[in-house]
KEKETI-233779 format. One line per field, with one value per residue (C-alpha): residue in one letter; x, y, z; residue number from 1. Coordinates in Angstrom, 2 decimals. Each point is the difference from the previous one (the first is absolute). Layout:
// residues N
rest: [A ...]
east: [X ...]
north: [Y ...]
up: [Z ...]
nr: [NUM ...]
//
This chain:
// residues 637
rest: [M L D R A K A G L A L L A L L G V L A A F W G A L Y W G E T A V R P A G M T P P P A L A Y V R A D D A G N P A P G A Q P Q E A T F E P N P I Y R A R V D E R S G P R V V F Q I P F T P P S G Q E D L A F F I G A T P G L Q E I K L N G T V I Q P N I P L D T L R G A A D G T A L Y Y V L P P A L L R K G T N R I D V L V E T Q S A V L A L A P F H I G P A E E A A R A A G V I D L I T S I I P V I A I S V L A F A T L L C L V T N W P A E D R A R I R S L M L L M G V W S V R T Y F I S F Q T P F E L P F L I T A F L Y Y L L D F S V I I A F A R H L L A G E A V S A R W A T W L V W L W G A L L V Y L A G V T A A G F A L G P V V M P W F E G L A I A N A L L L L V L A L A G L A A L A W G V A A R R D G R W L E R I T L M F C L L A L S V D A A D N A F D L A L P L A R G L A L T F Y S A A P A G L L L G L G V V A S I A R E A S E A R R T V V Q S N A I L A A E L V Q Q N A K L E A S Y E A Q K Q M L Q R Q V M L V E R Q R I V R D M H D G I G G Q L L G L M M Q V R S G G A Q P E E I E Q G L Q A S I A D L R L I V D S M D S A E E G L A E T L R S F E H R V R S Q I E A A G I A L D F F A D V D E S V D L G P R P T L Q V L R I L Q E A V T N A M R H S G A T R I G V E G T A P A T G P I R I V I R D D G T G L A E G Y R R G R G L T S M E T R A R N L G G S L A I A S G P G G T C L T L E V P V G P V G A A D]
east: [-3.31 -2.80 0.70 -2.86 0.36 -0.18 -2.86 -1.92 0.66 -1.16 -3.20 -0.55 0.47 -2.44 -2.64 0.44 -0.51 -3.02 -1.56 0.62 -1.33 -3.21 -0.47 0.31 -2.34 -2.55 0.13 -0.42 -2.94 -1.84 0.77 -1.47 -3.37 -2.39 -0.66 -2.88 0.16 -1.74 -0.95 -3.30 0.33 -1.99 -1.26 -2.67 0.80 -1.95 1.04 0.22 -0.72 2.25 -1.29 0.99 -3.56 -1.26 -0.97 -3.76 -1.03 3.43 -0.25 2.14 2.85 2.22 3.73 1.62 2.93 3.27 3.31 1.66 -1.79 -2.68 -3.64 0.26 -2.79 -0.24 1.06 -2.06 -2.59 -2.75 1.79 1.71 3.01 -1.72 -1.74 -1.45 0.84 -2.80 1.07 -2.84 0.75 -1.71 1.65 0.85 -2.10 1.70 2.88 0.98 2.37 -0.36 2.27 0.04 3.51 0.90 3.29 1.83 -2.58 0.95 -2.46 -1.92 -2.37 -2.85 -1.36 -3.61 -1.57 -3.71 -0.11 1.86 3.44 2.77 2.73 -0.53 0.42 3.69 2.97 1.43 3.11 2.30 3.01 -0.75 3.14 0.11 -1.30 -3.38 -0.77 -0.10 -2.42 -2.60 -2.53 -3.09 -1.78 -3.68 -2.21 -2.33 -2.84 0.11 -0.06 -3.27 -1.11 0.24 1.47 2.02 1.85 3.20 0.35 3.49 0.40 3.07 1.21 2.30 3.65 1.05 -1.52 -0.93 -3.04 0.31 -0.64 2.58 -0.92 -1.89 -1.07 -2.68 0.97 1.51 1.49 3.06 0.90 -0.55 2.24 2.74 -0.09 0.00 2.95 2.01 -0.83 1.17 3.19 0.76 -1.09 0.96 2.21 2.46 0.45 0.83 2.58 1.27 0.58 1.83 2.22 0.73 0.99 2.27 1.55 0.58 1.67 2.12 1.13 0.73 2.26 1.87 3.43 -0.36 2.86 0.27 -1.27 -3.26 -0.89 -1.93 -2.11 -0.72 -0.99 -2.45 -1.33 -0.55 -1.85 -2.23 -0.83 -0.74 -2.39 -1.60 -0.65 -1.66 -2.16 -1.03 -1.03 -1.91 -1.94 -0.73 -0.64 -2.01 1.74 0.10 -2.38 -2.68 1.29 -2.02 -0.26 2.31 2.74 -0.37 0.27 3.01 1.85 -0.93 1.40 2.98 0.96 -0.61 2.23 2.62 0.03 0.40 2.95 1.59 -0.40 1.53 2.87 0.72 -0.04 2.54 2.18 -0.29 -0.13 1.73 2.38 -1.31 0.08 -1.52 -3.15 -0.33 0.06 -2.67 -2.17 0.13 -1.15 -2.80 -1.18 0.02 -2.07 -2.55 -0.24 -0.66 -2.70 -1.62 -0.01 -1.56 -2.79 -0.73 -0.11 -2.34 -2.21 -0.42 -0.75 -2.18 -1.56 -1.10 0.90 3.63 -0.85 1.02 3.41 0.37 -1.04 2.79 2.38 -1.01 0.68 3.35 0.92 -0.86 1.97 3.07 -0.13 -0.45 3.22 1.77 -1.32 1.11 3.52 0.28 -1.23 2.37 2.98 -0.80 -0.55 3.28 1.71 -1.35 1.29 3.29 1.39 1.83 -0.14 -2.37 -2.90 -2.39 -2.49 -0.07 -0.63 -2.85 -1.76 0.47 -1.64 -2.97 -0.28 0.25 -2.77 -2.20 0.50 -0.76 -3.15 -1.29 0.53 -1.52 -3.02 -0.55 0.08 -1.68 -1.91 1.87 -1.10 2.24 1.21 -1.91 -2.58 -1.92 -2.64 2.61 0.63 2.86 -1.17 3.08 3.35 2.58 2.97 -0.74 0.59 2.79 1.97 0.48 1.78 2.15 1.09 0.59 1.89 2.31 0.62 0.66 2.31 1.95 0.20 1.27 2.58 1.13 0.24 1.90 2.32 0.66 0.62 2.40 1.79 0.31 1.27 2.39 1.28 0.54 1.85 2.06 0.78 1.14 2.08 1.52 0.91 1.62 1.80 1.15 1.27 1.82 1.43 1.09 1.59 1.69 1.09 1.39 1.82 1.44 0.95 1.78 1.66 1.11 1.27 1.95 1.38 0.98 1.61 1.86 1.27 0.98 1.73 1.93 1.09 0.93 1.97 1.89 0.55 1.28 2.30 1.22 -0.02 0.60 1.67 2.37 0.81 0.73 2.06 2.05 0.62 0.98 2.53 1.45 0.29 1.74 2.47 0.67 -0.74 -3.22 -0.01 -2.31 -1.90 -0.61 -1.15 -2.39 -1.44 -0.52 -1.73 -2.23 -0.95 -0.83 -2.11 -1.82 -0.74 -1.22 -2.39 -1.25 -0.70 -1.94 -2.02 -0.85 -1.17 -2.29 -1.51 -1.49 -2.68 -0.02 0.44 2.30 -1.32 1.06 3.34 0.81 -0.96 2.37 2.73 -0.45 0.20 3.23 1.95 -1.13 2.25 2.97 -0.45 -0.61 2.99 2.09 -1.27 -2.29 -3.72 -2.53 -3.25 -2.12 -3.46 -1.94 -3.51 -0.45 -3.34 -0.24 -0.99 3.25 2.13 2.87 0.97 3.17 2.56 -1.06 -0.31 3.56 1.26 -1.78 1.48 3.48 -0.31 -1.16 2.77 2.66 -1.28 -0.18 3.44 1.59 -1.56 1.29 3.56 0.78 -2.33 0.97 -3.76 -1.59 -3.53 -1.30 -3.62 -1.92 -3.47 -2.06 -3.42 -1.89 -3.72 -1.90 0.36 3.65 2.61 2.28 2.10 2.81 2.23 3.29 1.64 2.78 1.42 3.63 2.62 -1.35 1.92 3.31 0.06 0.85 -0.54 0.04 -2.78 1.27 -1.22 -2.64 -1.87 0.25 -1.43 -2.95 -0.86 0.16 -2.33 -2.46 -0.07 -0.53 -3.08 -1.34 0.62 2.61 2.50 0.66 3.01 0.25 2.99 1.29 1.69 -3.16 -0.02 -1.03 -3.50 -0.80 -3.49 -1.11 -3.20 -1.37 -3.33 -2.52 -1.01 1.27 3.22 1.34 -1.30 1.34 3.66]
north: [-25.40 2.53 3.27 0.37 3.76 0.44 -2.46 1.94 3.27 -1.57 -1.21 3.45 1.60 -2.47 0.59 3.76 -0.11 -2.29 2.31 3.10 -1.69 -1.27 3.33 1.86 -2.47 0.35 3.79 -0.18 -2.39 2.02 3.30 -1.12 -0.71 2.72 -0.04 -2.30 -1.95 -3.37 -1.89 -1.94 -3.81 -0.26 2.16 -0.46 0.30 -0.46 -0.62 3.16 0.49 1.70 3.45 -0.68 -0.33 -3.03 -2.58 -0.65 -2.97 -0.26 -1.38 1.45 -2.22 0.21 0.81 -0.86 1.97 -1.88 0.56 1.23 2.40 0.11 -0.75 -2.63 -0.50 -3.20 0.31 -2.35 0.02 0.91 3.03 1.24 2.34 2.89 0.19 2.74 -0.21 1.44 1.75 1.06 2.52 2.40 3.43 0.83 2.81 3.36 -1.14 2.38 -0.47 -3.73 -1.78 -3.42 -1.50 -3.12 -1.84 -0.93 -1.84 -1.46 0.96 2.62 1.65 1.98 1.10 1.03 1.42 -0.79 -0.48 3.23 -0.28 1.57 -1.71 -0.38 -3.31 0.28 -2.15 1.38 -2.15 2.66 -1.37 -3.48 -2.05 -3.42 1.69 0.50 3.66 2.35 0.98 2.69 2.02 2.02 2.64 -0.95 2.96 0.81 0.65 -3.64 -1.46 -1.22 -0.52 -3.60 -2.57 1.10 -2.08 0.30 -2.09 -0.80 -1.34 -2.25 -1.62 -2.99 0.60 -3.61 -3.14 2.03 2.25 1.69 3.06 1.39 0.91 3.28 2.48 2.71 2.68 3.47 1.41 1.30 -3.47 -1.47 2.64 -0.70 -3.76 0.52 2.37 -2.59 -2.65 2.30 0.67 -3.70 -1.35 2.88 2.77 -2.13 -2.49 2.89 1.28 -3.56 -0.58 3.36 -0.73 -3.53 1.40 2.55 -2.67 -2.26 2.84 0.82 -3.61 -0.01 3.10 -0.80 -1.56 -3.01 -2.17 -3.40 -1.83 2.04 -0.15 -3.31 1.23 3.35 -1.64 -2.25 3.01 1.93 -2.99 -0.22 3.72 -0.12 -2.96 1.51 3.28 -1.79 -2.07 3.13 1.76 -3.01 -0.42 3.67 1.68 -0.34 -1.69 1.90 -2.56 -2.40 -3.48 -3.23 -1.55 -2.90 2.35 2.14 -3.11 -1.24 3.32 0.24 -3.43 0.44 3.18 -1.65 -2.97 2.40 2.01 -3.23 -1.13 3.48 0.20 -3.47 0.89 3.17 -1.88 -2.46 2.82 2.21 -2.49 -3.06 -1.03 -2.69 0.30 -3.50 1.07 3.03 -2.34 -2.18 3.07 0.74 -3.57 0.33 3.25 -1.67 -2.93 2.34 1.98 -3.17 -1.13 3.44 0.24 -3.45 0.90 3.22 -1.78 -2.63 2.77 1.42 -3.47 -1.45 3.02 0.13 -3.65 1.01 2.54 -2.41 -0.11 3.76 -0.54 -2.57 2.65 2.31 -2.74 -0.88 3.68 0.26 -3.16 1.16 3.30 -1.79 -1.95 3.16 2.00 -2.56 -0.24 3.65 1.52 -2.22 0.90 3.72 0.09 -1.82 2.47 2.91 -1.60 -1.57 1.92 3.27 1.17 2.92 -1.39 -0.46 2.59 -1.71 -3.37 1.35 1.48 -3.31 -1.76 2.40 -0.63 -3.77 0.06 2.20 -2.25 -3.13 1.51 1.02 -3.52 -1.68 2.33 -0.86 -3.70 -0.20 3.30 1.16 2.27 1.91 -1.91 0.92 1.76 -2.78 2.32 2.17 -1.66 1.14 2.28 1.46 -1.22 0.84 -0.69 3.04 2.63 -2.19 0.69 3.53 -1.41 -2.17 2.96 2.27 -2.74 -0.57 3.74 0.43 -3.01 1.36 3.42 -1.59 -2.06 3.13 1.91 -2.86 -0.22 3.73 -0.23 -2.88 1.95 3.06 -2.10 -1.87 3.29 1.32 -3.18 0.13 3.67 -0.75 -2.94 2.20 2.62 -2.65 -1.53 3.43 0.74 -3.34 0.62 3.50 -1.29 -2.79 2.44 2.39 -2.83 -1.24 3.57 0.52 -3.40 0.87 3.37 -1.64 -2.55 2.76 2.00 -3.09 -0.71 3.64 0.15 -3.16 1.68 3.16 -2.06 -1.52 3.53 1.11 -3.02 0.51 3.84 1.49 -3.17 0.04 3.67 -0.40 -3.15 1.88 2.87 -2.45 -1.67 3.39 1.02 -3.29 0.39 3.61 1.30 1.82 3.75 1.65 1.78 -3.27 -1.64 2.90 -0.07 -3.77 0.21 2.83 -2.01 -3.03 2.09 1.64 -3.39 -1.31 2.94 -0.65 -3.60 1.07 2.53 -2.58 -2.49 2.62 0.71 -3.50 1.28 3.76 0.29 1.96 3.45 -0.48 -1.48 3.15 2.21 -2.01 0.29 3.79 0.29 -2.01 1.60 3.60 0.37 -1.50 2.22 3.19 -0.78 0.02 3.54 -1.14 0.84 -2.80 0.34 -3.08 -0.60 -3.28 -0.53 -3.72 -1.80 -1.60 -3.34 -0.40 -2.68 -1.76 -2.29 0.00 -1.16 2.17 2.94 -0.69 0.13 3.33 1.41 -1.19 1.78 3.20 -0.28 -0.52 2.93 2.40 -1.11 0.55 3.47 0.91 -1.27 0.67 2.59 3.13 0.79 2.51 -1.46 -3.49 -0.75 -3.22 -0.24 -3.19 -0.77 -3.27 -0.31 -3.11 -1.65 1.03 0.46 1.30 2.91 1.50 2.84 0.96 3.18 2.31 3.38 -1.17 -0.02 -3.14 -3.01 0.60 -0.27 -3.52 -1.41 -3.73 -1.70 -1.08 -2.78 2.27 0.95 -3.52 -1.38 2.46 -0.93 -3.70 0.45 1.96 -2.78 -2.63 1.98 -0.15 3.73 2.35 2.64 2.98 2.34 3.50 2.24 3.37 3.20 0.83 -3.26 -3.64 -1.57 -3.67 -1.29 -3.35 -1.64 -3.18 -1.68 -0.82 -3.65 -3.53 0.82 2.44 -1.93 -3.32 0.79]
up: [15.14 -0.27 1.80 2.46 0.27 -3.77 -0.26 2.65 -1.82 -3.28 1.65 1.49 -3.44 -1.58 2.68 -0.32 -3.76 0.37 2.59 -2.12 -3.14 1.58 1.75 -3.31 -1.68 2.81 -0.27 -3.78 0.09 2.64 -1.75 -3.34 1.65 1.11 3.74 0.90 -3.25 0.57 -3.16 0.28 -0.18 -3.25 -2.84 -2.69 -3.71 -3.22 -3.59 -2.16 -3.69 -2.53 1.07 3.59 1.36 1.91 -2.61 -0.32 2.11 1.64 3.51 2.79 1.14 3.04 0.03 3.31 1.37 -0.50 1.84 -3.22 0.88 -2.73 -0.71 -2.74 -2.55 -1.99 -3.61 -2.11 -2.75 2.48 1.47 -3.17 -0.22 1.86 3.35 2.18 3.68 2.16 3.19 2.34 2.75 2.41 0.36 3.61 1.41 0.16 -2.21 -2.79 -2.90 -0.34 -2.46 -1.60 0.27 -2.00 -0.20 -3.19 -2.14 -3.40 -2.74 2.01 -2.52 1.50 3.40 0.72 3.14 0.24 -3.76 -0.84 -1.59 2.09 -2.04 -3.78 -1.76 -0.86 1.08 3.25 0.53 -1.47 1.84 -1.13 0.40 1.60 3.17 -1.73 0.48 2.95 2.75 -0.69 1.99 -1.00 2.04 0.14 -1.05 2.93 -2.45 -1.11 3.49 1.51 3.50 0.92 -2.38 -3.00 -2.57 -1.98 -3.16 -1.26 -3.53 -0.40 -3.21 0.22 -0.96 0.56 1.45 3.06 0.28 3.37 2.11 2.42 3.61 0.30 2.63 0.26 2.47 0.45 -3.19 1.82 1.22 -3.46 -1.56 2.55 -0.66 -3.78 0.32 1.99 -2.59 -2.77 1.96 0.52 -3.38 -2.30 1.39 1.97 -2.90 -2.34 2.47 0.56 -3.72 -0.27 3.01 -1.23 -3.40 1.67 2.24 -3.02 -1.93 3.06 0.23 -3.74 -0.03 3.22 -0.41 2.32 1.25 -1.65 3.08 -0.01 -3.69 0.07 2.93 -1.66 -3.29 1.84 1.93 -3.23 -1.48 3.09 -0.07 -3.73 0.25 3.11 -1.87 -2.94 2.37 1.93 -3.20 -1.29 3.24 0.66 -3.34 -3.16 -2.91 -3.32 -1.54 1.21 0.78 0.22 3.43 -0.89 -1.24 3.12 2.18 -2.00 0.42 3.67 0.89 -2.31 1.85 3.37 -0.89 -1.39 3.23 2.00 -2.14 0.06 3.78 0.50 -2.35 1.95 3.30 -1.40 -1.33 3.08 2.87 -1.45 -2.79 -2.34 -3.78 -0.27 1.84 -2.28 -3.02 1.55 0.54 -3.72 -0.74 2.57 -1.61 -3.40 1.31 1.57 -3.23 -2.04 2.45 0.08 -3.80 -0.20 2.43 -1.89 -3.37 1.49 1.31 -3.50 -1.34 2.76 1.68 3.65 0.60 0.63 2.68 2.80 -1.59 0.55 3.59 0.16 -1.32 2.83 2.55 -1.63 0.00 3.71 0.88 -1.92 1.83 3.32 -0.56 -1.19 2.97 2.57 -1.42 -1.02 3.25 1.99 -2.25 0.03 3.77 0.53 -2.32 2.07 3.20 -1.08 -2.95 0.38 -3.61 0.73 -2.10 2.92 -1.36 -3.40 1.67 2.13 -3.04 -1.84 2.95 -0.23 -3.75 0.38 2.61 -2.20 -3.01 2.05 1.51 -3.44 -1.38 3.07 -0.17 -3.66 0.80 3.40 0.56 3.10 2.81 2.37 3.08 3.17 -2.23 -1.69 -1.39 -1.72 -3.37 -2.22 -2.83 -1.72 -1.30 2.66 -2.31 -2.17 2.72 1.46 -3.18 1.29 3.06 -2.24 -2.12 2.99 1.82 -2.97 -0.46 3.73 -0.02 -2.99 1.64 3.21 -1.91 -1.86 3.28 1.61 -3.00 0.17 3.75 -0.61 -2.72 2.25 2.89 -2.30 -1.42 3.52 0.98 -3.20 0.57 3.55 -1.27 -2.69 2.59 2.15 -2.96 -1.18 3.50 0.04 -3.47 0.94 3.19 -1.95 -2.68 2.60 1.75 -3.31 -0.90 3.30 -0.35 -3.53 1.16 2.79 -2.45 -2.45 2.79 1.19 -3.51 -0.48 3.35 -0.87 -3.24 1.86 2.51 -2.91 -1.37 3.38 0.13 -3.54 0.05 3.42 1.21 -2.95 0.49 3.72 -0.64 -2.59 2.42 2.73 -2.30 -0.97 3.67 0.89 -2.86 0.98 -3.47 0.82 0.33 2.54 -2.77 -1.82 3.21 0.70 -3.54 0.15 3.35 -1.22 -3.11 2.15 2.38 -2.94 -1.57 3.36 0.27 -3.52 0.92 3.09 -2.03 -2.66 2.65 1.52 -3.44 -0.11 2.32 -0.67 -3.79 -2.31 1.00 3.65 -1.14 -2.03 2.95 2.23 -2.63 -0.17 3.79 0.10 -2.89 0.59 3.06 -1.86 -3.09 1.93 2.30 -3.16 -0.80 -2.80 -0.24 -0.55 -1.96 0.60 -1.49 -0.03 -1.44 0.59 0.39 3.44 -1.54 -1.98 1.65 -1.78 2.83 2.12 -2.55 -2.98 2.40 1.21 -3.58 -0.58 3.21 -0.96 -3.36 1.76 2.60 -2.65 -2.10 2.99 1.26 -3.42 -0.24 3.46 -0.58 -3.62 -1.58 1.95 0.16 2.34 -0.40 -0.48 -1.00 0.35 -1.61 0.12 -1.51 0.17 -0.84 1.13 -3.41 -0.49 -1.18 2.78 -1.20 2.13 -1.26 1.80 -1.27 1.18 -1.09 -0.03 -2.74 -1.59 -1.18 -1.71 -3.75 -1.08 3.52 0.52 1.93 3.34 2.22 1.62 -3.19 -1.35 3.26 -0.11 -3.60 0.86 2.98 -2.18 -2.62 2.73 1.07 -3.57 -0.37 -1.43 1.09 -2.28 0.58 -1.41 0.88 -1.09 1.27 1.97 1.96 -0.19 -0.12 0.63 -0.80 1.44 -1.27 1.60 -0.93 2.71 -0.14 -0.06 -1.93 2.54 2.99 -1.14 0.30]
nr: [1 2 3 4 5 6 7 8 9 10 11 12 13 14 15 16 17 18 19 20 21 22 23 24 25 26 27 28 29 30 31 32 33 34 35 36 37 38 39 40 41 42 43 44 45 46 47 48 49 50 51 52 53 54 55 56 57 58 59 60 61 62 63 64 65 66 67 68 69 70 71 72 73 74 75 76 77 78 79 80 81 82 83 84 85 86 87 88 89 90 91 92 93 94 95 96 97 98 99 100 101 102 103 104 105 106 107 108 109 110 111 112 113 114 115 116 117 118 119 120 121 122 123 124 125 126 127 128 129 130 131 132 133 134 135 136 137 138 139 140 141 142 143 144 145 146 147 148 149 150 151 152 153 154 155 156 157 158 159 160 161 162 163 164 165 166 167 168 169 170 171 172 173 174 175 176 177 178 179 180 181 182 183 184 185 186 187 188 189 190 191 192 193 194 195 196 197 198 199 200 201 202 203 204 205 206 207 208 209 210 211 212 213 214 215 216 217 218 219 220 221 222 223 224 225 226 227 228 229 230 231 232 233 234 235 236 237 238 239 240 241 242 243 244 245 246 247 248 249 250 251 252 253 254 255 256 257 258 259 260 261 262 263 264 265 266 267 268 269 270 271 272 273 274 275 276 277 278 279 280 281 282 283 284 285 286 287 288 289 290 291 292 293 294 295 296 297 298 299 300 301 302 303 304 305 306 307 308 309 310 311 312 313 314 315 316 317 318 319 320 321 322 323 324 325 326 327 328 329 330 331 332 333 334 335 336 337 338 339 340 341 342 343 344 345 346 347 348 349 350 351 352 353 354 355 356 357 358 359 360 361 362 363 364 365 366 367 368 369 370 371 372 373 374 375 376 377 378 379 380 381 382 383 384 385 386 387 388 389 390 391 392 393 394 395 396 397 398 399 400 401 402 403 404 405 406 407 408 409 410 411 412 413 414 415 416 417 418 419 420 421 422 423 424 425 426 427 428 429 430 431 432 433 434 435 436 437 438 439 440 441 442 443 444 445 446 447 448 449 450 451 452 453 454 455 456 457 458 459 460 461 462 463 464 465 466 467 468 469 470 471 472 473 474 475 476 477 478 479 480 481 482 483 484 485 486 487 488 489 490 491 492 493 494 495 496 497 498 499 500 501 502 503 504 505 506 507 508 509 510 511 512 513 514 515 516 517 518 519 520 521 522 523 524 525 526 527 528 529 530 531 532 533 534 535 536 537 538 539 540 541 542 543 544 545 546 547 548 549 550 551 552 553 554 555 556 557 558 559 560 561 562 563 564 565 566 567 568 569 570 571 572 573 574 575 576 577 578 579 580 581 582 583 584 585 586 587 588 589 590 591 592 593 594 595 596 597 598 599 600 601 602 603 604 605 606 607 608 609 610 611 612 613 614 615 616 617 618 619 620 621 622 623 624 625 626 627 628 629 630 631 632 633 634 635 636 637]
//
């Protein structure tokens, strides 16, 4: 069901474009006429000889004013190819700087005031395209003016089957200059600018990387702008060489038909989707071309007898454009109202161009006048300056699409950046949660291992002491040493569990604090130095093995070496390895000593850590060097 709101908006857009178009056309048609211009209903003309003078014995004839608007002279054997239009006038009293203004007249040759030439006998249609010249004005020399009736003679030579004089006006020179300047603006300057802007817009469309869904529409738009530019040039400007009337007519209608087909193709590509219709348009263009070529060839063969056929072409051209205008204006107005693709400005300019093209064709076929101004006949091609609107509309539409695309990209980047921040936050939170979960899992596994160690180690020691006490074979000293060993191992286990969160550096500081009191209570000095990176962390179980090696080495030095000073020096950079040296100044190991269970146990623990334990002993004391790598090997145990 048709959306009434959108239909009303489409109708409003159509009425607005119609009002603006007819307003612009009314302004243009009034501006190209000097103020007070009122062509007389009829004008006398006489046949002229080859020199441009009235032919001897030629009788004056009457040319009536036609709505074209022109004064048309009959072209036949009696009138010949040249005529002199005679314009009588009476200068207004007190008026200075009079000028003779004349509209675009094909074949204008010479102008005389009271028999004196004010325009030599040379062709004046220097902009002679299909528009047949441009308007001119001449200041009338006061010395040539007479009191009472004066006369201006205008020599015109036929350029086609028409021998005619354009509307004229005799009045203030300033007003004539203004009107001629406006005509030059509309028929010459604006078309030059229009062709340049259309070429720029076409190049812009060509170099832009369009999405796949827009490429068919842009190709049809480029075709339309190209054909429009060629038609504008052909109508407005002089061709490099003189063309016969039939060739000029052939090219004119060929370009008109081509613009119609290009316009229809663009409407199908931009407002609808139908490849079949586009194919039919190509066939229609081919049929029109064949018919046009046939009429032109018949004109060369048969002469003026085929002129009605060209009039038929003008009517066919107007009817085709009428159908195109009715369908195209409705489709474009609906697109302005209903579609939200941002191409409203392009559609409005296309509506202007379609109206201008239709008015030009209808004027050629039916000699139109402006609505509500019946005496104001159309005098210039409105499609030529409308090309400027087409080019500007396309450039503005492309600029808007580029701006919208950039805005979309910026907004999308901002949204993506915000999403990335959120996702990064989620990933970091997930990573932190997984890390904490993994740490808790590792700690749980390590604590389970340590519990097994406590059961197998401390538990076994205490059970052995209990059995000795029950059997009565345990001496108090043995019981005390066993309890001290169990307490020391329990402290090592606690220190290693704390290191899971605090690292090896804090573990060594805790070890120093605990053993310093024991060593110094035994009358032995302790030198302790640790240069350990805070990031080094072996995990609870490897740390427990390191502490057990340190405890065993310090205990042996205290009990058996007779040392007065014990030194512990540890270094551990972030990338490893861990290196701990325990030395004393005792008597050293006896010559030929046998490794006891303590040294064997320390070496075994070092190998399980993926490291090594080196022992050097002599009369000056004993030195143990423990090296443990930092990484998966040491942490895996």
